[in-house]
N, C-alpha and C positions, 0 to 999 in steps of 0.2 A: 504493500500500500504506500509506504513512503516514497518508493521509486516512482510510482504513478503521480504523486503530488509534485515531485521534483520535475518530472517530465512536463506536467501541465504548466508549472510556473515558468519553465524555460520556453515553452511554446508561446505563452502569453507575452513574455518579455520580448521575444523575437517579433511577434506580430505588432506589438506596440512600437518597437523601433522602426519596423517597416512602414507603419502608418505615419510616424513622424517624418521619416525620410521622404515619403510621397507627398506630404503636405508642404515641405520646404521648397521654395523656388530657387534656392541657392545650391549649386553643386557641392558635394562633399569636399572636393579638392580646391575650392575657391579660396583665393587669398586676396583681400582688398589691396588696391594699389596704395602704397604708403604716401604717394604724392597727394592723395586726396586730403590728407590732414592739413596741408599747408596751401592747398590750391585756393586761388582767389575765387570770388563768386563768378566772375566772368569765365574762368577756366572750368569751373563746375558746370556752368550753363553750356559751354562748348562741348563738354563730355556727354552731357545728357542729350544735347542736340544730335551729336554724332551717333550715339546709341539708337536714338529714335530713327534717324534716316536709314541705318542699317536694318533695324527690325521692321520698320514699315516697308522698306524696299522688298524684303523677303515675304512679308505678308501679302503685299498687293501686287508685286511684280513690277512696280514702277521704278524708274531710274531714281537714284538717290538725289540727283540734282533737282528733280521736280518736287522733292519733299523738303527742300530747305526752308521754305516759308512756313508750312504747317508745323514742322518739327521745331523751328525757332519759336513759334507761338507756344508749343507744348513745353519746351525747356524753360522759357521765361515765366510762363504762368505757374508751372510746377514749383520752381524754386522760389518765386515770389510768395507763394502760398505757404511754404514751409515755415514752421515755427523754428526758433533757434535750436530747440531740442531735436526736432526732426532733421534739421540740417546737420547737426553734430552726429546724429546716428548714421546719416548717409556718409559723412566723412570717415567715420570709424569703420563701418561695415562694407561700404561700397554698394549697398542696396537700400531701397526705401523701406522704412518701417511701416507698420500697418496704417498709421495716420498719413504718412507720406504717400503710400500706395493709393489710398482713397483720393487724395488730392491730385495725384498723377492721372488717375482714371477720369476724374472730372475734367482735367486739362485735355486729355485725349478726346473726350466727347466735344468740348467746346471748340477745339481747334480742327475738328473734322477729320480726325485720324481713326484708323481701325483699331479696336481693342485686341490685344493679343489673347489667344485662347487660354 
């Protein structure tokens, strides 16, 4: 009987770890760029704009050059909406936290971009 309990506990732990891994949008081997910590707001906006053009280009099949204006809209609106805490979280982790993610989705919608799946 104790062996069965141990096996059940191990299976539960493995399934919980799998669920957490599936829920995360950050790959396990991801390391944030240390330059984010000292980047100016303009540099951060440029990085967000570049990531947007690459992502939207893949989603829509459009040339990256045609996405410069809507992605510029997205980057500026997103970073302007961030609180100092959300901006610091982005600088530290390289990804948007939950509050930042919701603001980014609102900027995607208002700038006429396609939401990633």
